[in-house]
Structures are given as structure tokens and as C-alpha cells.
OpenMM code with the backbone's topology and positions (N, CA, C; nanometers):
from openmm import Vec3, app, unit

residues = "MET VAL SER VAL GLY VAL SER THR GLU PRO TYR HIS PRO ARG TRP GLU VAL GLU THR ASN GLU ILE VAL LEU GLN ARG ARG GLN LYS GLN ILE ASP TYR GLY LYS ARG THR PRO GLY TYR GLN CYS PHE LEU GLN GLN VAL PRO LYS THR GLN ARG GLN PRO GLY LEU HIS PRO GLN THR PRO ASN LYS ASN ARG ARG TYR SER ARG ARG SER TRP ASP ALA GLN ILE ARG GLN TRP ARG ARG ALA LEU HIS SER TRP ASP PRO PRO SER GLN PRO LEU TYR GLY ARG GLY PRO LYS GLY GLN GLU MET GLU SER LEU LEU GLU PRO MET ASP SER SER PRO LEU LYS ASP LEU LEU ASP HIS TRP LEU GLN PRO LEU GLU PRO SER GLU ASN LEU ASP GLY ALA GLN ARG GLU PRO SER LEU PHE ALA ASP LEU LEU ALA PRO ALA SER PHE LEU PRO TRP LEU".split()
positions = [
    Vec3(6.2158, -3.0091, 13.1274),
    Vec3(6.3561, -3.0054, 13.0979),
    Vec3(6.3762, -3.0068, 12.9462),
    Vec3(6.4694, -2.9260, 12.8991),
    Vec3(6.4970, -2.9134, 12.7579),
    Vec3(6.6241, -2.9885, 12.7276),
    Vec3(6.6196, -3.0705, 12.6222),
    Vec3(6.7376, -3.1472, 12.5822),
    Vec3(6.8168, -3.0668, 12.4814),
    Vec3(6.9449, -3.0606, 12.5003),
    Vec3(7.0338, -2.9866, 12.4090),
    Vec3(7.1189, -3.0906, 12.3371),
    Vec3(7.1378, -3.0684, 12.2062),
    Vec3(7.2138, -3.1648, 12.1242),
    Vec3(7.3618, -3.1535, 12.1440),
    Vec3(7.4123, -3.1813, 12.2625),
    Vec3(7.5530, -3.1749, 12.2895),
    Vec3(7.5992, -3.3139, 12.3264),
    Vec3(7.7119, -3.3524, 12.2673),
    Vec3(7.7630, -3.4859, 12.2959),
    Vec3(7.8962, -3.4764, 12.3663),
    Vec3(7.9216, -3.5727, 12.4499),
    Vec3(8.0507, -3.5778, 12.5192),
    Vec3(8.1551, -3.6580, 12.4403),
    Vec3(8.1073, -3.7255, 12.3334),
    Vec3(8.2010, -3.8071, 12.2527),
    Vec3(8.2716, -3.7189, 12.1525),
    Vec3(8.3916, -3.7565, 12.1094),
    Vec3(8.4651, -3.6782, 12.0110),
    Vec3(8.3911, -3.6775, 11.8760),
    Vec3(8.4167, -3.5722, 11.7987),
    Vec3(8.3514, -3.5513, 11.6683),
    Vec3(8.4069, -3.6520, 11.5685),
    Vec3(8.3166, -3.7236, 11.4995),
    Vec3(8.3541, -3.8165, 11.3953),
    Vec3(8.2969, -3.7658, 11.2628),
    Vec3(8.3839, -3.7384, 11.1651),
    Vec3(8.3301, -3.6956, 11.0367),
    Vec3(8.2476, -3.8073, 10.9729),
    Vec3(8.1615, -3.7715, 10.8804),
    Vec3(8.0746, -3.8716, 10.8160),
    Vec3(8.1595, -3.9721, 10.7410),
    Vec3(8.2725, -3.9339, 10.6894),
    Vec3(8.3635, -4.0260, 10.6270),
    Vec3(8.5070, -3.9798, 10.6438),
    Vec3(8.6005, -4.0747, 10.6358),
    Vec3(8.7405, -4.0429, 10.6552),
    Vec3(8.8016, -3.9977, 10.5222),
    Vec3(8.9016, -3.9124, 10.5286),
    Vec3(8.9699, -3.8581, 10.4114),
    Vec3(9.0912, -3.9445, 10.3791),
    Vec3(9.1096, -3.9730, 10.2491),
    Vec3(9.2277, -4.0458, 10.2019),
    Vec3(9.3450, -3.9502, 10.2012),
    Vec3(9.4535, -3.9875, 10.2656),
    Vec3(9.5704, -3.9012, 10.2739),
    Vec3(9.6907, -3.9579, 10.2010),
    Vec3(9.6883, -4.0821, 10.1585),
    Vec3(9.7986, -4.1436, 10.0891),
    Vec3(9.8088, -4.0859, 9.9492),
    Vec3(9.9177, -4.0164, 9.9191),
    Vec3(9.9355, -3.9462, 9.7889),
    Vec3(9.9390, -4.0434, 9.6725),
    Vec3(10.0000, -4.1597, 9.6905),
    Vec3(10.0062, -4.2581, 9.5827),
    Vec3(9.8693, -4.3083, 9.5480),
    Vec3(9.7869, -4.3344, 9.6508),
    Vec3(9.6504, -4.3788, 9.6260),
    Vec3(9.5700, -4.2702, 9.5536),
    Vec3(9.5839, -4.1452, 9.5955),
    Vec3(9.5120, -4.0346, 9.5315),
    Vec3(9.5547, -4.0179, 9.3860),
    Vec3(9.6827, -4.0374, 9.3564),
    Vec3(9.7306, -4.0238, 9.2172),
    Vec3(9.6720, -4.1374, 9.1335),
    Vec3(9.6723, -4.2598, 9.1868),
    Vec3(9.6191, -4.3728, 9.1129),
    Vec3(9.4708, -4.3538, 9.0866),
    Vec3(9.3994, -4.3081, 9.1847),
    Vec3(9.2547, -4.2850, 9.1668),
    Vec3(9.2300, -4.1756, 9.0631),
    Vec3(9.3072, -4.0683, 9.0656),
    Vec3(9.2883, -3.9598, 8.9686),
    Vec3(9.3165, -4.0104, 8.8283),
    Vec3(9.4158, -4.0980, 8.8150),
    Vec3(9.4478, -4.1528, 8.6828),
    Vec3(9.3309, -4.2363, 8.6323),
    Vec3(9.2669, -4.3148, 8.7176),
    Vec3(9.1494, -4.3923, 8.6761),
    Vec3(9.0319, -4.3011, 8.6382),
    Vec3(9.0133, -4.1969, 8.7131),
    Vec3(8.9048, -4.1031, 8.6851),
    Vec3(8.9306, -4.0308, 8.5503),
    Vec3(9.0546, -3.9860, 8.5309),
    Vec3(9.0921, -3.9189, 8.4049),
    Vec3(9.0675, -4.0118, 8.2852),
    Vec3(9.1067, -4.1368, 8.3032),
    Vec3(9.0864, -4.2344, 8.1958),
    Vec3(8.9368, -4.2455, 8.1587),
    Vec3(8.8503, -4.2505, 8.2588),
    Vec3(8.7064, -4.2602, 8.2342),
    Vec3(8.6533, -4.1356, 8.1708),
    Vec3(8.7073, -4.0195, 8.2076),
    Vec3(8.6578, -3.8932, 8.1545),
    Vec3(8.7040, -3.8691, 8.0117),
    Vec3(8.8018, -3.9436, 7.9635),
    Vec3(8.8474, -3.9317, 7.8250),
    Vec3(8.7703, -4.0216, 7.7281),
    Vec3(8.6770, -4.1000, 7.7801),
    Vec3(8.6038, -4.1943, 7.6936),
    Vec3(8.4969, -4.1198, 7.6122),
    Vec3(8.4586, -4.1732, 7.4956),
    Vec3(8.3532, -4.1094, 7.4159),
    Vec3(8.2211, -4.1055, 7.4898),
    Vec3(8.1927, -4.2075, 7.5737),
    Vec3(8.0698, -4.2078, 7.6488),
    Vec3(8.0584, -4.0887, 7.7438),
    Vec3(8.1691, -4.0572, 7.8114),
    Vec3(8.1712, -3.9482, 7.9057),
    Vec3(8.1532, -3.8124, 7.8312),
    Vec3(8.2166, -3.8018, 7.7148),
    Vec3(8.2050, -3.6812, 7.6331),
    Vec3(8.0614, -3.6611, 7.5876),
    Vec3(7.9954, -3.7678, 7.5457),
    Vec3(7.8504, -3.7574, 7.5085),
    Vec3(7.7630, -3.7207, 7.6298),
    Vec3(7.7971, -3.7806, 7.7442),
    Vec3(7.7230, -3.7531, 7.8634),
    Vec3(7.7339, -3.6043, 7.9015),
    Vec3(7.8527, -3.5487, 7.8912),
    Vec3(7.8731, -3.4052, 7.9214),
    Vec3(7.7890, -3.3172, 7.8298),
    Vec3(7.7840, -3.3559, 7.7001),
    Vec3(7.7070, -3.2749, 7.6054),
    Vec3(7.5576, -3.2856, 7.6268),
    Vec3(7.5096, -3.4016, 7.6655),
    Vec3(7.3643, -3.4230, 7.6712),
    Vec3(7.3023, -3.3900, 7.8074),
    Vec3(7.3808, -3.3950, 7.9155),
    Vec3(7.3225, -3.3751, 8.0515),
    Vec3(7.4008, -3.2627, 8.1211),
    Vec3(7.3459, -3.1426, 8.1304),
    Vec3(7.4113, -3.0379, 8.2041),
    Vec3(7.4252, -3.0728, 8.3539),
    Vec3(7.5283, -3.0214, 8.4161),
    Vec3(7.5555, -3.0588, 8.5566),
    Vec3(7.4365, -3.0300, 8.6475),
    Vec3(7.3636, -2.9226, 8.6187),
    Vec3(7.2511, -2.8858, 8.7055),
    Vec3(7.1337, -2.9836, 8.6923),
    Vec3(7.1287, -3.0635, 8.5862),
    Vec3(7.0169, -3.1555, 8.5635),
    Vec3(7.0494, -3.2988, 8.6006),
    Vec3(7.1671, -3.3231, 8.6513),
    Vec3(7.2047, -3.4630, 8.6849),
    Vec3(7.1399, -3.5062, 8.8129),
    Vec3(7.0920, -3.6323, 8.8110),
    Vec3(7.0250, -3.6851, 8.9273),
    Vec3(7.0962, -3.8130, 8.9749),
    Vec3(7.1252, -3.8179, 9.1061),
    Vec3(7.1922, -3.9396, 9.1571),
    Vec3(7.1027, -4.0623, 9.1382),
    Vec3(7.1649, -4.1721, 9.0988),
    Vec3(7.0857, -4.2940, 9.0757),
    Vec3(7.0393, -4.3045, 8.9312),
    Vec3(7.0264, -4.1922, 8.8617),
    Vec3(6.9851, -4.1939, 8.7242),
    Vec3(7.1050, -4.1704, 8.6312),
    Vec3(7.1915, -4.0784, 8.6717),
    Vec3(7.3084, -4.0457, 8.5928),
    Vec3(7.4354, -4.0948, 8.6612),
    Vec3(7.5365, -4.1347, 8.5828),
    Vec3(7.6603, -4.1809, 8.6445),
    Vec3(7.7268, -4.0670, 8.7269),
    Vec3(7.7802, -4.1023, 8.8414),
    Vec3(7.8510, -4.0055, 8.9282),
    Vec3(7.9944, -4.0517, 8.9433),
    Vec3(8.0870, -3.9594, 8.9231),
    Vec3(8.2264, -3.9896, 8.9454),
    Vec3(8.2526, -4.0201, 9.0906),
    Vec3(8.3189, -4.1325, 9.1192),
    Vec3(8.3473, -4.1639, 9.2593),
    Vec3(8.4346, -4.0584, 9.3244),
    Vec3(8.4182, -4.0372, 9.4533),
    Vec3(8.4936, -3.9370, 9.5302),
    Vec3(8.6312, -3.9946, 9.5627),
    Vec3(8.7335, -3.9429, 9.4962),
    Vec3(8.8701, -3.9966, 9.5163),
    Vec3(8.9240, -3.9624, 9.6553),
    Vec3(8.8686, -3.8597, 9.7212),
    Vec3(8.9235, -3.8108, 9.8501),
    Vec3(8.8677, -3.8871, 9.9702),
    Vec3(8.7672, -3.9680, 9.9481),
    Vec3(8.7123, -4.0449, 10.0596),
    Vec3(8.7905, -4.1751, 10.0744),
    Vec3(8.8103, -4.2172, 10.1950),
    Vec3(8.8874, -4.3368, 10.2208),
    Vec3(8.7983, -4.4613, 10.1948),
    Vec3(8.8436, -4.5447, 10.1027),
    Vec3(8.7779, -4.6710, 10.0705),
    Vec3(8.8811, -4.7800, 10.0687),
    Vec3(8.8369, -4.9025, 10.0832),
    Vec3(8.9300, -5.0134, 10.0636),
    Vec3(8.9582, -5.0212, 9.9119),
    Vec3(9.0629, -5.0880, 9.8776),
    Vec3(9.0989, -5.1030, 9.7358),
    Vec3(8.9872, -5.1712, 9.6593),
    Vec3(8.9324, -5.2719, 9.7189),
    Vec3(8.8276, -5.3473, 9.6517),
    Vec3(8.7018, -5.2595, 9.6302),
    Vec3(8.6659, -5.1823, 9.7293),
    Vec3(8.5491, -5.0965, 9.7183),
    Vec3(8.5725, -4.9898, 9.6117),
    Vec3(8.6906, -4.9288, 9.6103),
    Vec3(8.7178, -4.8266, 9.5081),
    Vec3(8.7147, -4.8875, 9.3675),
    Vec3(8.7770, -5.0021, 9.3504),
    Vec3(8.7773, -5.0673, 9.2187),
    Vec3(8.6355, -5.1000, 9.1735),
    Vec3(8.5497, -5.1421, 9.2656),
    Vec3(8.4143, -5.1721, 9.2321),
    Vec3(8.3374, -5.0456, 9.1904),
    Vec3(8.3633, -4.9374, 9.2603),
    Vec3(8.2953, -4.8095, 9.2242),
    Vec3(8.3398, -4.7597, 9.0859),
    Vec3(8.4717, -4.7692, 9.0587),
    Vec3(8.5218, -4.7250, 8.9284),
    Vec3(8.4631, -4.8142, 8.8181),
    Vec3(8.4567, -4.9457, 8.8423),
    Vec3(8.4038, -5.0374, 8.7422),
    Vec3(8.2560, -5.0078, 8.7159),
    Vec3(8.1811, -4.9817, 8.8184),
    Vec3(8.0384, -4.9498, 8.8037),
    Vec3(8.0214, -4.8191, 8.7293),
    Vec3(8.1012, -4.7177, 8.7634),
    Vec3(8.0959, -4.5878, 8.6958),
    Vec3(8.1283, -4.6001, 8.5492),
    Vec3(8.2331, -4.6768, 8.5174),
    Vec3(8.2736, -4.6911, 8.3784),
    Vec3(8.1679, -4.7673, 8.2957),
    Vec3(8.1064, -4.8678, 8.3567),
    Vec3(7.9973, -4.9406, 8.2895),
    Vec3(7.8779, -4.8516, 8.2663),
    Vec3(7.8459, -4.7676, 8.3616),
    Vec3(7.7363, -4.6731, 8.3449),
    Vec3(7.7651, -4.5749, 8.2328),
    Vec3(7.8914, -4.5349, 8.2194),
    Vec3(7.9274, -4.4447, 8.1109),
    Vec3(7.9095, -4.5051, 7.9732),
    Vec3(7.9186, -4.6369, 7.9661),
    Vec3(7.9021, -4.7039, 7.8358),
    Vec3(7.7598, -4.6860, 7.7810),
    Vec3(7.6640, -4.6628, 7.8665),
    Vec3(7.5281, -4.6396, 7.8177),
    Vec3(7.5190, -4.5076, 7.7417),
    Vec3(7.6204, -4.4223, 7.7533),
    Vec3(7.6231, -4.2940, 7.6820),
    Vec3(7.7152, -4.2969, 7.5610),
    Vec3(7.7688, -4.4164, 7.5288),
    Vec3(7.8579, -4.4264, 7.4133),
    Vec3(7.7851, -4.3858, 7.2860),
    Vec3(7.8542, -4.3214, 7.1924),
    Vec3(7.7872, -4.2883, 7.0656),
    Vec3(7.7561, -4.4152, 6.9862),
    Vec3(7.6580, -4.4090, 6.8964),
    Vec3(7.6273, -4.5279, 6.8155),
    Vec3(7.7488, -4.5680, 6.7339),
    Vec3(7.7648, -4.6964, 6.7203),
    Vec3(7.8822, -4.7471, 6.6432),
    Vec3(7.8490, -4.7616, 6.4954),
    Vec3(7.9541, -4.7728, 6.4154),
    Vec3(7.9417, -4.7902, 6.2722),
    Vec3(7.9036, -4.9353, 6.2431),
    Vec3(7.8308, -4.9646, 6.1325),
    Vec3(7.7999, -5.1038, 6.0996),
    Vec3(7.9291, -5.1763, 6.0662),
    Vec3(7.9392, -5.3021, 6.1093),
    Vec3(8.0583, -5.3803, 6.0862),
    Vec3(8.0640, -5.4399, 5.9463),
    Vec3(7.9523, -5.4742, 5.8899),
    Vec3(7.9509, -5.5380, 5.7603),
    Vec3(7.8933, -5.4436, 5.6551),
    Vec3(7.9219, -5.4740, 5.5313),
    Vec3(7.8622, -5.3996, 5.4212),
    Vec3(7.9309, -5.2681, 5.3919),
    Vec3(8.0558, -5.2486, 5.4407),
    Vec3(8.1226, -5.1251, 5.4058),
    Vec3(8.1780, -5.1369, 5.2654),
    Vec3(8.1466, -5.0415, 5.1859),
    Vec3(8.1917, -5.0432, 5.0489),
    Vec3(8.2232, -4.9032, 5.0006),
    Vec3(8.2699, -4.8904, 4.8792),
    Vec3(8.3015, -4.7567, 4.8274),
    Vec3(8.1754, -4.6774, 4.8005),
    Vec3(8.1936, -4.5486, 4.8012),
    Vec3(8.0905, -4.4519, 4.7634),
    Vec3(7.9633, -4.4651, 4.8436),
    Vec3(7.9743, -4.4903, 4.9742),
    Vec3(7.8588, -4.4879, 5.0601),
    Vec3(7.7598, -4.6012, 5.0375),
    Vec3(7.8047, -4.7168, 4.9960),
    Vec3(7.7151, -4.8302, 4.9690),
    Vec3(7.7040, -4.9204, 5.0891),
    Vec3(7.7261, -4.8686, 5.2087),
    Vec3(7.7263, -4.9539, 5.3282),
    Vec3(7.5947, -5.0275, 5.3483),
    Vec3(7.4857, -4.9478, 5.3536),
    Vec3(7.3543, -5.0079, 5.3817),
    Vec3(7.2969, -5.0797, 5.2599),
    Vec3(7.3280, -5.0334, 5.1407),
    Vec3(7.2725, -5.1001, 5.0221),
    Vec3(7.3119, -5.2433, 5.0089),
    Vec3(7.4381, -5.2744, 5.0440),
    Vec3(7.4824, -5.4155, 5.0345),
    Vec3(7.4133, -5.5004, 5.1408),
    Vec3(7.3744, -5.4412, 5.2535),
    Vec3(7.3030, -5.5168, 5.3550),
    Vec3(7.1627, -5.5537, 5.3130),
    Vec3(7.1058, -5.4746, 5.2233),
    Vec3(6.9691, -5.4980, 5.1827),
    Vec3(6.9577, -5.5873, 5.0583),
    Vec3(7.0678, -5.6280, 5.0007),
    Vec3(7.0628, -5.7122, 4.8828),
    Vec3(7.0117, -5.8526, 4.9242),
    Vec3(6.9323, -5.9179, 4.8357),
    Vec3(6.8810, -6.0496, 4.8708),
    Vec3(6.9938, -6.1507, 4.8720),
    Vec3(6.9830, -6.2475, 4.9602),
    Vec3(7.0823, -6.3510, 4.9709),
    Vec3(7.0492, -6.4605, 4.8691),
    Vec3(7.1566, -6.5248, 4.8145),
    Vec3(7.1368, -6.6330, 4.7183),
    Vec3(7.0827, -6.7591, 4.7855),
    Vec3(7.1286, -6.7857, 4.9062),
    Vec3(7.0831, -6.9066, 4.9735),
    Vec3(7.0794, -6.8783, 5.1233),
    Vec3(7.0156, -6.9648, 5.1980),
    Vec3(7.0057, -6.9501, 5.3402),
    Vec3(7.1324, -7.0060, 5.4085),
    Vec3(7.1681, -6.9546, 5.5247),
    Vec3(7.2842, -7.0104, 5.5974),
    Vec3(7.2659, -7.1585, 5.6302),
    Vec3(7.1409, -7.2013, 5.6589),
    Vec3(7.1179, -7.3408, 5.6921),
    Vec3(7.1420, -7.4297, 5.5710),
    Vec3(7.0999, -7.3852, 5.4534),
    Vec3(7.1218, -7.4639, 5.3300),
    Vec3(7.2717, -7.4717, 5.3042),
    Vec3(7.3451, -7.3637, 5.3218),
    Vec3(7.4883, -7.3659, 5.2995),
    Vec3(7.5538, -7.4645, 5.3974),
    Vec3(7.5116, -7.4633, 5.5219),
    Vec3(7.5685, -7.5511, 5.6210),
    Vec3(7.5406, -7.6983, 5.5873),
    Vec3(7.4177, -7.7271, 5.5515),
    Vec3(7.3839, -7.8646, 5.5172),
    Vec3(7.4578, -7.9123, 5.3920),
    Vec3(7.4684, -7.8247, 5.2920),
    Vec3(7.5406, -7.8625, 5.1700),
    Vec3(7.6866, -7.8884, 5.1995),
    Vec3(7.7435, -7.8130, 5.2894),
    Vec3(7.8852, -7.8252, 5.3223),
    Vec3(7.9130, -7.9489, 5.4079),
    Vec3(7.8251, -7.9757, 5.5055),
    Vec3(7.8505, -8.0831, 5.6002),
    Vec3(7.8011, -8.2218, 5.5497),
    Vec3(7.6983, -8.2201, 5.4750),
    Vec3(7.6392, -8.3479, 5.4360),
    Vec3(7.6867, -8.3888, 5.3001),
    Vec3(7.8111, -8.4307, 5.2916),
    Vec3(7.8693, -8.4750, 5.1647),
    Vec3(7.8708, -8.6292, 5.1664),
    Vec3(7.8363, -8.6920, 5.0545),
    Vec3(7.8347, -8.8385, 5.0540),
    Vec3(7.9739, -8.8970, 5.0647),
    Vec3(7.9826, -9.0098, 5.1327),
    Vec3(8.1097, -9.0808, 5.1458),
    Vec3(8.1257, -9.1756, 5.0273),
    Vec3(8.2503, -9.1912, 4.9853),
    Vec3(8.2771, -9.2903, 4.8815),
    Vec3(8.3002, -9.4246, 4.9497),
    Vec3(8.2618, -9.5325, 4.8861),
    Vec3(8.2882, -9.6607, 4.9493),
    Vec3(8.4378, -9.6823, 4.9739),
    Vec3(8.4701, -9.7420, 5.0834),
    Vec3(8.6112, -9.7645, 5.1180),
    Vec3(8.6384, -9.9128, 5.1251),
    Vec3(8.7669, -9.9467, 5.1260),
    Vec3(8.8053, -10.0858, 5.1317),
    Vec3(8.8392, -10.1237, 5.2751),
    Vec3(8.8125, -10.2517, 5.3074),
    Vec3(8.8553, -10.3061, 5.4337),
    Vec3(9.0038, -10.3357, 5.4278),
    Vec3(9.0596, -10.3731, 5.5380),
    Vec3(9.2016, -10.4067, 5.5414),
    Vec3(9.2346, -10.5260, 5.4509),
    Vec3(9.1403, -10.6171, 5.4321),
    Vec3(9.1653, -10.7311, 5.3459),
    Vec3(9.1419, -10.7000, 5.1991),
    Vec3(9.1090, -10.5737, 5.1652),
    Vec3(9.0918, -10.5343, 5.0262),
    Vec3(8.9486, -10.5482, 4.9763),
    Vec3(8.8605, -10.6041, 5.0567),
    Vec3(8.7220, -10.6234, 5.0095),
    Vec3(8.6449, -10.4910, 5.0272),
    Vec3(8.5491, -10.4721, 4.9387),
    Vec3(8.4603, -10.3539, 4.9497),
    Vec3(8.3723, -10.3695, 5.0713),
    Vec3(8.3512, -10.2607, 5.1394),
    Vec3(8.2689, -10.2643, 5.2617),
    Vec3(8.1336, -10.2074, 5.2293),
    Vec3(8.0337, -10.2642, 5.2878),
    Vec3(7.8970, -10.2166, 5.2695),
    Vec3(7.8858, -10.0771, 5.3376),
    Vec3(7.8264, -9.9822, 5.2710),
    Vec3(7.8061, -9.8520, 5.3388),
    Vec3(7.7112, -9.8670, 5.4583),
    Vec3(7.7479, -9.8063, 5.5659),
    Vec3(7.6661, -9.8138, 5.6866),
    Vec3(7.5550, -9.7091, 5.6791),
    Vec3(7.4743, -9.7060, 5.7827),
    Vec3(7.3620, -9.6147, 5.7889),
    Vec3(7.4043, -9.4697, 5.7814),
    Vec3(7.5175, -9.4352, 5.8426),
    Vec3(7.5639, -9.2969, 5.8430),
    Vec3(7.6802, -9.2720, 5.7510),
    Vec3(7.7058, -9.3602, 5.6608),
    Vec3(7.8185, -9.3478, 5.5725),
    Vec3(7.8118, -9.2309, 5.4780),
    Vec3(7.6905, -9.1798, 5.4554),
    Vec3(7.6774, -9.0684, 5.3608),
    Vec3(7.6976, -8.9323, 5.4264),
    Vec3(7.7329, -8.9333, 5.5554),
    Vec3(7.7590, -8.8076, 5.6251),
    Vec3(7.9072, -8.7937, 5.6502),
    Vec3(7.9622, -8.6737, 5.6183),
    Vec3(8.1010, -8.6479, 5.6418),
    Vec3(8.1215, -8.5034, 5.6714),
    Vec3(8.1936, -8.4749, 5.7746),
    Vec3(8.2300, -8.3344, 5.8056),
    Vec3(8.3476, -8.2936, 5.7213),
    Vec3(8.3544, -8.1692, 5.6773),
    Vec3(8.4694, -8.1245, 5.5990),
    Vec3(8.5975, -8.1380, 5.6756),
    Vec3(8.7055, -8.1583, 5.6044),
    Vec3(8.8378, -8.1811, 5.6692),
    Vec3(8.8801, -8.0591, 5.7490),
    Vec3(8.8394, -7.9396, 5.7093),
    Vec3(8.8782, -7.8202, 5.7823),
    Vec3(8.8201, -7.8177, 5.9219),
    Vec3(8.7157, -7.8919, 5.9490),
    Vec3(8.6561, -7.8952, 6.0811),
    Vec3(8.7056, -8.0117, 6.1660),
    Vec3(8.7921, -8.0924, 6.1071),
    Vec3(8.8465, -8.2061, 6.1778),
    Vec3(8.9989, -8.1967, 6.1795),
    Vec3(9.0592, -8.1047, 6.2551),
    Vec3(9.2014, -8.0842, 6.2475),
    Vec3(9.2844, -8.2037, 6.2982),
    Vec3(9.2248, -8.2899, 6.3782),
    Vec3(9.2988, -8.4018, 6.4336),
    Vec3(9.3160, -8.5149, 6.3361),
    Vec3(9.2496, -8.5123, 6.2209),
    Vec3(9.2610, -8.6207, 6.1243),
    Vec3(9.3757, -8.6012, 6.0320),
] * unit.nanometer
topology = app.Topology()
chain = topology.addChain("A")
for resn in residues:
    res = topology.addResidue(resn, chain)
    for name in ("N", "CA", "C"):
        topology.addAtom(name, app.Element.getBySymbol(name[0]), res)
């Protein structure tokens, strides 16, 4: 006997189609926003459509497939994060100066270390203070340590 691939059950598509026009517009807006990013523009330039591989390259979520709101939002978030790996390199934040001296100022030797500056700033000796009765008080073990007033806003 030969088995024939005929089913008596109704045909079920692999996935349901989203028909709500408001949902489709909202999804298209999210996709358009992602496609306007610098990362997506770099991705388009560097990876031709014929060379894209699922799992390796970001894929735009299918707005026409029916998903729950939570599932769609997670897919858009994942896609947008994947696009960030294609962002162009950013400019250095420090050392910007006139006439292209950005990197030169970064390479100048520092006068002191950040630890030395911190210790010099935080470890200031205390002056002897008076007790309420007017008598001089003996400096305690930690009396020579004082935090700067700018770090103690409650005082």
C-alpha cells in the first residue's frame, strides 16, 4: 500500500498574518527608525544582501507576522542591539584641541598620578579644635584626616 500525503485537517499556514493596520504602522515606524541609524547604514555598505547569513548578521523582524506585543518588542530590541555592532567608530572624547592636536594632548606626560592627587586632596591635616569648655583637645588617632568640604554636602 502506498501512503499519500493528504490530510483531512484544514490547512494551517506556518504563521499567522498581522492584519491590524495600527499595529503594522507602529511596527513599520520602529523598523524605519532602526534603518536610519548609522549602524544600519554601515551594515548596508559592508554586507551585500546576497552575502548575509542568518544568525551572523542582523535580520529585520517580519512586521507582517502576528506576534504578541512583548515578542515583537523583544525582537526589535535584539535587532537594534545587533545593529550597534556595526556603528562607526566614535570620536575621542578628550584631548580635542585646535589644529588637529587631539591625539597629541593625550600623549603628553602627566604631572602627577591620579592616586597622588586624590591622597593630597583628601588627606589634609586637621587643626586642633576647642572643646565646649574652651580647653584644647588632644588630637585623636584620625584627627589628621579630613575630607574636603565639597564632598560633605550635609555639613
